[in-house]
C-alpha positions as CSV (number, residue, x, y, z in Angstrom):
1,M,81.8,104.0,-38.9
2,T,84.6,102.5,-41.1
3,E,84.5,102.5,-44.6
4,D,83.5,98.7,-44.7
5,G,80.4,100.0,-42.7
6,K,81.4,98.2,-39.2
7,P,80.7,100.5,-36.2
8,V,83.7,102.0,-34.6
9,A,83.7,102.6,-30.9
10,D,83.9,105.8,-29.5
11,E,87.4,106.6,-28.6
12,Q,86.0,109.4,-26.5
13,Q,82.8,109.9,-25.0
14,G,81.1,113.6,-25.3
15,E,81.1,116.1,-23.0
16,G,77.9,115.5,-21.0
17,T,77.4,112.0,-21.8
18,P,76.8,110.0,-18.7
19,P,79.1,107.1,-18.0
20,P,77.5,103.6,-18.3
21,N,76.0,101.7,-15.2
22,P,78.1,99.4,-13.3
23,P,77.0,96.0,-13.3
24,T,74.8,95.3,-10.4
25,Q,75.9,93.0,-7.5
26,P,73.2,90.5,-6.1
27,E,71.7,91.7,-2.9
28,Q,73.2,89.7,0.4
29,Q,70.6,88.1,2.3
30,P,71.3,87.9,6.0
31,T,72.0,84.9,7.8
32,A,69.8,83.1,10.0
33,G,70.1,83.8,13.5
34,P,68.9,82.1,16.7
35,Q,65.4,83.6,17.0
36,Q,64.1,85.8,19.8
37,G,61.3,84.1,22.0
38,R,58.1,86.0,22.9
39,I,56.2,86.0,26.0
40,R,52.3,85.5,26.1
41,Y,50.4,87.1,28.7
42,Q,47.0,85.1,29.8
43,D,44.1,86.7,31.4
44,P,43.2,84.6,34.3
45,D,39.7,86.3,34.3
46,S,39.0,85.1,30.5
47,T,41.7,81.8,30.3
48,T,40.4,78.4,30.5
49,P,42.6,76.5,32.7
50,R,44.1,73.5,31.3
51,E,43.0,69.9,31.9
52,P,45.9,68.0,34.1
53,T,47.4,65.1,32.1
54,L,46.8,61.7,33.5
55,A,50.5,61.6,34.7
56,E,49.6,64.7,36.6
57,Q,46.7,63.5,37.7
58,R,48.4,60.6,39.3
59,A,51.1,62.3,40.8
60,R,48.7,64.4,42.8
61,I,46.8,61.6,44.0
62,A,50.1,59.7,45.3
63,A,50.9,62.9,46.8
64,E,47.6,63.5,48.7
65,K,48.0,59.8,49.5
66,R,51.7,60.4,51.2
67,R,50.2,63.1,53.3
68,A,47.2,61.7,54.4
69,E,49.4,58.4,55.5
70,Q,52.0,61.0,57.2
71,E,49.3,63.0,59.1
72,R,47.6,59.6,60.2
73,A,51.0,58.5,61.5
74,E,51.6,61.4,63.3
75,L,48.2,61.3,65.1
76,E,48.8,57.5,66.2
77,A,52.2,58.5,67.6
78,A,50.9,61.5,69.2
79,E,48.0,59.3,70.7
80,K,50.3,56.6,71.9
81,K,52.4,59.3,73.7
82,S,49.3,60.5,75.2
83,Q,48.1,57.1,76.3
84,N,52.0,56.2,77.8
85,R,51.9,59.4,79.6
86,R,48.2,58.8,81.1
87,R,49.3,55.0,82.2
88,L,52.1,56.7,84.0
89,M,50.2,59.2,85.8
90,I,47.8,56.5,86.3
91,G,50.3,54.1,87.9
92,G,52.2,56.8,89.7
93,G,49.2,57.7,91.3
94,V,47.7,54.4,92.4
95,T,51.5,53.7,93.8
96,V,51.3,56.7,95.8
97,G,47.7,56.3,96.8
98,V,48.5,52.7,98.2
99,V,52.1,53.8,99.6
100,A,49.7,56.7,101.4
101,L,46.6,54.3,102.3
102,V,49.4,51.7,103.7
103,A,51.2,54.9,105.7
104,A,48.3,56.1,107.0
105,M,46.7,52.7,108.0
106,Y,50.0,51.9,109.8
107,S,49.9,55.4,111.4
108,A,46.4,54.2,112.7
109,S,47.3,51.5,113.8
110,E,50.3,52.6,115.7
111,V,48.2,55.3,117.5
112,S,45.7,52.7,118.4
113,N,48.4,50.2,119.5
114,E,50.1,52.9,121.8
115,A,46.6,53.7,122.9
116,S,45.8,50.2,124.1
117,A,49.0,49.3,125.0
118,S,49.1,46.8,128.1
119,E,52.1,47.7,130.7
120,Q,54.6,45.2,132.6
121,Y,55.8,45.6,136.0
122,C,56.7,43.2,138.7
123,A,54.2,41.8,141.4
124,T,54.4,39.1,144.4
125,D,53.0,36.0,143.0
126,Q,50.3,35.0,145.6
127,S,48.7,31.6,144.4
128,G,49.4,32.0,140.9
129,Q,47.7,35.8,140.9
130,P,49.1,39.1,141.1
131,G,49.3,40.1,144.7
132,V,51.1,43.6,144.6
133,R,53.4,45.5,142.8
134,D,56.7,45.5,143.8
135,N,60.3,46.8,143.2
136,D,60.7,46.3,139.5
137,D,64.3,44.8,140.1
138,F,63.0,41.8,141.8
139,C,62.2,40.5,138.3
140,N,65.5,41.3,136.8
141,E,67.7,38.3,136.9
142,Q,71.2,39.8,137.1
143,Y,69.7,41.9,140.1
144,V,68.1,38.9,141.8
145,T,70.9,36.7,142.0
146,S,73.6,39.5,142.9
147,H,71.5,39.9,145.8
148,G,71.4,36.2,147.0
149,G,68.2,35.2,144.8
150,H,67.7,33.1,141.8
151,M,65.5,32.2,139.5
152,G,63.4,29.7,138.8
153,S,61.1,28.1,136.0
154,G,58.0,30.1,134.5
155,G,59.6,33.1,134.6
156,M,59.6,33.1,138.7
157,F,62.1,35.2,140.5
158,F,62.9,34.2,143.9
159,M,64.4,36.9,146.3
160,P,65.4,36.2,150.3
161,I,63.9,37.8,152.9
162,F,65.9,39.8,155.4
163,L,65.4,39.7,158.9
164,P,64.1,42.6,160.2
165,G,67.0,45.6,161.0
166,T,69.7,43.3,159.3
167,T,71.1,42.1,156.2
168,I,71.1,38.6,156.9
169,P,68.5,36.4,155.0
170,S,66.1,35.0,156.8
171,G,66.2,31.5,154.9
172,Q,63.0,32.4,153.2
173,Y,62.0,33.9,149.9
174,S,59.5,35.6,148.1
175,S,58.5,35.1,144.5
176,Y,57.7,37.6,141.8
177,R,57.0,37.5,138.2
178,Y,56.0,40.1,135.5
179,A,52.5,41.0,135.6
180,Y,50.6,42.7,132.7
181,T,48.0,45.0,132.8
182,P,44.8,45.3,131.0
183,A,44.9,47.2,127.2
184,G,45.4,50.7,128.0
185,V,45.7,50.6,131.7
186,S,48.8,51.7,133.7
187,A,50.4,50.0,136.2
188,P,49.6,50.7,140.1
189,P,52.1,52.5,142.0
190,V,54.8,50.1,144.0
191,G,52.8,48.7,147.0
192,S,49.6,48.8,145.8
193,P,47.1,45.9,144.4
194,A,47.7,44.6,141.2
195,S,44.1,44.5,140.9
196,G,42.9,43.3,137.1
197,S,46.3,42.5,136.1
198,S,47.6,38.7,135.2
199,F,50.9,36.8,134.7
200,T,49.8,35.9,131.2
201,K,51.9,38.2,128.5
202,P,49.0,39.5,125.8
203,S,50.0,38.3,122.5
204,G,50.0,40.5,119.2
205,S,49.4,43.5,121.4
206,T,52.2,46.2,122.1
207,I,53.5,45.8,125.7
208,K,55.4,48.9,127.4
209,D,57.5,48.8,130.6
210,T,57.0,51.3,133.4
211,S,59.4,53.9,132.1
212,G,57.6,53.8,128.7
213,K,59.9,51.6,126.8
214,T,58.0,49.4,124.4
215,I,59.2,45.4,124.8
216,Q,56.7,44.1,122.4
217,R,55.2,46.1,119.6
218,G,51.5,44.9,118.3
219,G,50.4,45.5,114.8
220,F,50.8,44.0,111.3
221,G,52.6,41.1,113.2
222,I,55.6,42.8,114.2
223,N,57.2,42.1,117.5
224,N,59.9,43.8,119.1
225,K,61.1,42.0,122.2
226,S,63.9,43.0,125.2
227,G,64.3,42.3,128.7
228,S,62.9,38.9,130.5
229,T,59.1,38.1,130.6
230,G,56.8,36.4,133.0
231,S,55.9,33.7,130.6
């Protein structure tokens, strides 16, 4: 202490005296950063499910409606395809059935026509009725005219009668015409009576010549004519 009574600071600290405490600094607070999220686990056995919102309910209904419409469209398309397939099968079956039926009818008709065919042959004309069967060439215009004969009206052929033992015509002629047997009957042998035959050509019937060639086809209104006829 000074003389005037004021305290005087100690120039030197005594040995063993602790130094004065330094001024304290305010503690720095940690800066705020992003907070870490937390995961909460729910027990499905004890947790009550949340009721869907109105928007979720509408979205679910719309999705169910779209799915139902798609399923219905797929079913309709499949049914239409199945119907078309059945129609094609039925139509094809009907067509095949009709063709087979017509073919069977035609075949049966052909068999029947062949069995009931009439046979054409050359016979002498005796007062408008078949007399006896003769050479089929005598009913062939080309053969007749080349051998001194000629053809008359109504399918008549005239061949000259030659003198016995010579090639000289006697001035007389024999008349010939095509004769037709009853249905299914064969022509008689050459020189045999033409009994049961007729000079009238049967219409709508199958006619064959003596060689078996069809000269008229009967059945289904189809005719195939060749050669000369006697009517």
